[in-house]
C-alpha positions as CSV (number, residue, x, y, z in Angstrom):
1,M,133.9,34.0,54.7
2,S,132.0,34.3,51.4
3,D,133.3,36.4,48.6
4,P,130.8,39.3,48.0
5,L,131.8,39.4,44.3
6,A,131.2,35.7,43.9
7,E,127.7,36.3,45.3
8,L,127.4,39.3,43.0
9,N,128.3,37.1,40.1
10,R,125.5,34.7,41.0
11,L,123.2,37.7,41.3
12,Q,124.1,38.8,37.8
13,E,123.4,35.3,36.5
14,R,119.9,35.6,37.9
15,D,119.5,39.2,36.5
16,L,120.4,37.9,33.1
17,E,117.9,35.1,33.4
18,L,115.3,37.7,34.3
19,D,116.3,39.8,31.4
20,Q,115.8,36.8,29.1
21,I,112.3,36.2,30.5
22,R,111.4,39.9,29.7
23,E,112.8,39.5,26.2
24,D,110.8,36.3,25.7
25,Q,107.7,38.1,26.9
26,S,108.2,40.8,24.4
27,R,108.9,38.5,21.5
28,I,106.0,38.0,19.2
29,P,105.6,34.3,18.0
30,E,105.9,34.0,14.2
31,D,102.5,32.5,13.7
32,L,100.9,35.4,15.6
33,A,102.9,38.0,13.7
34,Q,101.8,36.4,10.4
35,A,98.2,36.2,11.5
36,R,98.2,39.9,12.5
37,L,99.7,40.8,9.2
38,H,97.2,38.7,7.3
39,L,94.2,40.2,9.0
40,R,95.5,43.7,8.7
41,T,96.1,43.2,5.0
42,L,92.6,41.8,4.5
43,E,91.1,44.7,6.5
44,D,93.0,47.2,4.4
45,R,91.8,45.5,1.3
46,L,88.2,45.5,2.6
47,A,88.4,49.2,3.4
48,D,89.9,49.9,-0.1
49,L,87.1,48.0,-1.8
50,Q,84.5,49.8,0.3
51,D,85.9,53.1,-0.8
52,Q,86.0,52.0,-4.4
53,L,82.4,50.8,-4.3
54,R,81.3,54.0,-2.7
55,E,82.9,56.1,-5.4
56,V,81.5,53.9,-8.2
57,N,78.0,54.0,-6.7
58,L,78.2,57.8,-6.5
59,A,79.3,58.0,-10.1
60,Y,76.4,55.7,-11.1
61,H,73.9,57.8,-9.0
62,K,75.2,61.0,-10.6
63,V,74.7,59.6,-14.2
64,E,71.3,58.2,-13.2
65,L,70.2,61.6,-12.0
66,E,71.4,63.2,-15.2
67,L,69.6,60.5,-17.2
68,Q,66.3,61.2,-15.4
69,D,66.8,65.0,-15.9
70,L,67.5,64.5,-19.7
71,K,64.4,62.3,-20.1
72,S,62.3,64.8,-18.3
73,K,63.6,67.6,-20.6
74,R,63.0,65.4,-23.6
75,E,59.4,64.8,-22.7
76,K,58.9,68.5,-22.2
77,A,60.5,69.3,-25.5
78,R,58.3,66.7,-27.3
79,A,55.2,68.2,-25.7
80,A,56.3,71.7,-26.7
81,Q,57.1,70.5,-30.2
82,A,53.6,69.0,-30.5
83,Q,52.1,72.4,-29.6
84,A,54.5,74.5,-31.7
85,S,52.7,77.1,-33.9
86,S,55.3,77.2,-36.6
87,A,57.7,75.0,-38.6
88,K,60.6,77.0,-37.2
89,E,59.6,76.2,-33.6
90,Q,59.1,72.6,-34.5
91,T,62.6,72.4,-36.0
92,Q,64.1,74.1,-33.0
93,Y,62.5,71.6,-30.6
94,G,63.4,68.8,-33.0
95,E,67.1,69.8,-32.7
96,Q,66.8,70.0,-28.9
97,I,65.2,66.6,-28.8
98,R,68.0,65.2,-31.1
99,Q,70.7,66.6,-28.8
100,L,68.9,65.1,-25.8
101,D,68.6,61.7,-27.5
102,D,72.3,61.7,-28.3
103,R,73.2,62.4,-24.7
104,I,70.7,59.8,-23.4
105,E,72.2,57.3,-25.8
106,E,75.7,58.1,-24.5
107,I,74.5,57.2,-21.0
108,E,72.2,54.3,-21.7
109,G,74.0,52.9,-24.8
110,S,72.5,51.4,-27.9
111,E,72.6,47.8,-29.1
112,K,71.7,48.9,-32.7
113,K,74.6,51.3,-32.9
114,N,76.8,49.1,-30.8
115,V,77.3,51.9,-28.2
116,E,78.0,50.6,-24.7
117,G,77.1,53.8,-22.8
118,Q,78.3,55.0,-19.5
119,M,76.0,53.1,-17.2
120,A,76.9,49.5,-18.3
121,P,80.6,49.7,-17.2
122,L,79.6,51.3,-13.9
123,V,77.1,48.5,-13.3
124,E,79.7,45.9,-14.2
125,Q,82.2,47.6,-11.8
126,I,79.6,47.6,-9.0
127,Y,78.9,43.9,-9.5
128,K,82.6,43.0,-9.5
129,L,83.4,45.1,-6.5
130,E,80.4,43.7,-4.5
131,E,81.5,40.1,-5.4
132,E,85.1,40.7,-4.3
133,L,83.9,42.6,-1.2
134,A,81.9,39.5,-0.2
135,Q,84.9,37.3,-0.7
136,V,87.2,39.5,1.4
137,K,84.6,39.8,4.1
138,A,84.4,36.0,4.3
139,Q,88.2,35.8,4.5
140,V,88.2,38.4,7.3
141,D,85.5,36.5,9.2
142,E,87.6,33.4,8.9
143,A,90.9,35.1,9.9
144,R,89.6,37.0,12.9
145,P,88.8,34.0,15.2
146,R,92.1,32.4,14.3
147,L,93.9,35.6,15.3
148,E,91.9,35.8,18.5
149,A,92.9,32.3,19.5
150,L,96.5,33.0,18.8
151,E,96.3,36.3,20.8
152,A,94.8,34.4,23.7
153,A,97.5,31.7,23.6
154,N,100.2,34.3,23.5
155,Q,98.7,36.2,26.4
156,Q,98.7,32.9,28.4
157,R,102.3,32.4,27.5
158,V,103.1,36.0,28.7
159,N,101.2,35.4,31.9
160,D,103.1,32.2,32.6
161,L,106.4,33.9,32.0
162,E,105.3,36.7,34.3
163,A,104.6,34.2,37.1
164,T,108.1,32.7,36.5
165,Y,109.6,36.1,36.5
166,Q,108.1,37.2,39.8
167,S,109.1,33.9,41.5
168,Q,112.7,34.2,40.2
169,K,112.7,38.0,41.1
170,A,111.9,37.1,44.7
171,D,114.8,34.7,44.8
172,R,117.1,37.3,43.2
173,D,116.1,39.9,45.8
174,R,116.8,37.5,48.7
175,L,120.2,36.9,47.3
176,A,120.8,40.6,46.8
177,A,120.0,41.2,50.4
178,T,123.0,39.0,51.4
179,I,125.5,41.2,49.5
180,P,126.7,44.6,50.9
181,A,124.2,47.2,49.8
182,P,126.9,49.7,48.4
183,I,128.2,46.9,46.1
184,V,124.8,46.0,44.8
185,K,123.9,49.6,44.2
186,E,127.1,50.2,42.3
187,Y,126.6,47.0,40.3
188,E,123.0,47.9,39.4
189,S,124.1,51.4,38.3
190,I,126.8,50.0,36.0
191,R,124.4,47.2,34.7
192,K,121.8,49.8,33.8
193,A,124.4,51.9,31.9
194,R,125.9,48.9,30.2
195,K,122.5,47.4,29.4
196,G,123.0,44.0,30.9
197,T,126.2,43.3,32.9
198,G,127.8,45.2,35.7
199,L,130.4,42.6,36.7
200,A,133.1,41.0,34.6
201,R,135.7,38.3,35.3
202,M,139.4,39.0,35.0
203,A,141.1,36.4,32.8
204,K,144.7,35.4,32.6
205,T,146.5,36.0,29.2
206,G,149.9,35.1,28.0
207,N,151.5,38.3,29.3
208,G,149.0,39.6,31.8
209,Y,145.3,39.9,32.4
210,R,142.3,41.2,30.5
211,C,138.6,42.1,31.2
212,T,136.4,39.4,29.7
213,A,133.6,42.0,29.1
214,C,135.5,44.4,26.8
215,N,138.6,42.3,26.2
216,V,141.0,45.1,27.1
217,Q,144.4,44.3,28.6
218,L,144.5,45.4,32.3
219,P,147.3,47.3,33.8
220,M,149.3,45.2,36.2
221,H,148.5,47.3,39.2
222,V,144.8,46.9,38.5
223,A,145.2,43.1,38.3
224,Q,147.0,43.2,41.6
225,Q,144.2,45.1,43.3
226,I,141.7,42.6,42.1
227,H,143.7,39.7,43.4
228,Q,144.0,41.5,46.8
229,A,140.2,41.9,46.9
230,Q,140.4,44.6,49.5
231,K,138.1,47.0,47.5
232,V,135.8,47.0,44.5
233,V,137.9,47.6,41.4
234,R,136.4,48.6,38.1
235,C,137.8,48.1,34.6
236,P,139.6,51.2,33.4
237,S,138.0,50.7,29.9
238,C,134.4,49.6,30.3
239,G,133.8,50.6,33.9
240,R,132.5,47.2,35.0
241,I,133.3,45.7,38.4
242,L,136.1,43.2,38.0
243,W,136.2,39.9,39.8
244,K,139.1,37.4,39.9
245,G,136.8,34.4,39.7
246,E,136.4,31.4,41.9
């Protein structure tokens, strides 16, 4: 007559193999993890550059609109000065034109006065950002197909493991059907609570016996019950079903 716990031990071996398959399925290959990180980093950089470019373009547009407004006001002031009826009015318009010229110069710059102006740095920023943006876009376009290929290869790996899992699970279930259902049910409940094993061997020590799962010394009466094999005995410490071994 076969020993139900010996069969249960074989069942546990298959369950642990199935657990390993599930773990292998969930494990991300290092090259895939690196490729995902690389593309995510590039996409984050791309988004950051796009935000920066948008802000600089807005700043440039704002200054450009102000420049247009200043030049329009200067033309009106010059026209008004030409039609001024008194020296005082001409002086007032002249002062207004001077202030407008100063502000226009602050924006446009002046080579004669060695004034850079506000627009030149913005144009330079826009150029540099557009150049870097193009470079990062090219890197993204290169990284994405590589990641897609790695994702496809990993999915195939997962699918292959799933096929293996289902085949081995069918064998496992056939084996479980040969073991008394109450024992299997108790084992599965313990295995779930203990996250892996529901059965443990009893091992001989110098002065008695111990549970090989938790390594706790077993009371002699517990060891005797296990040897008698008349009922299912659980470890007083970890709660696993104890088996005397083959």
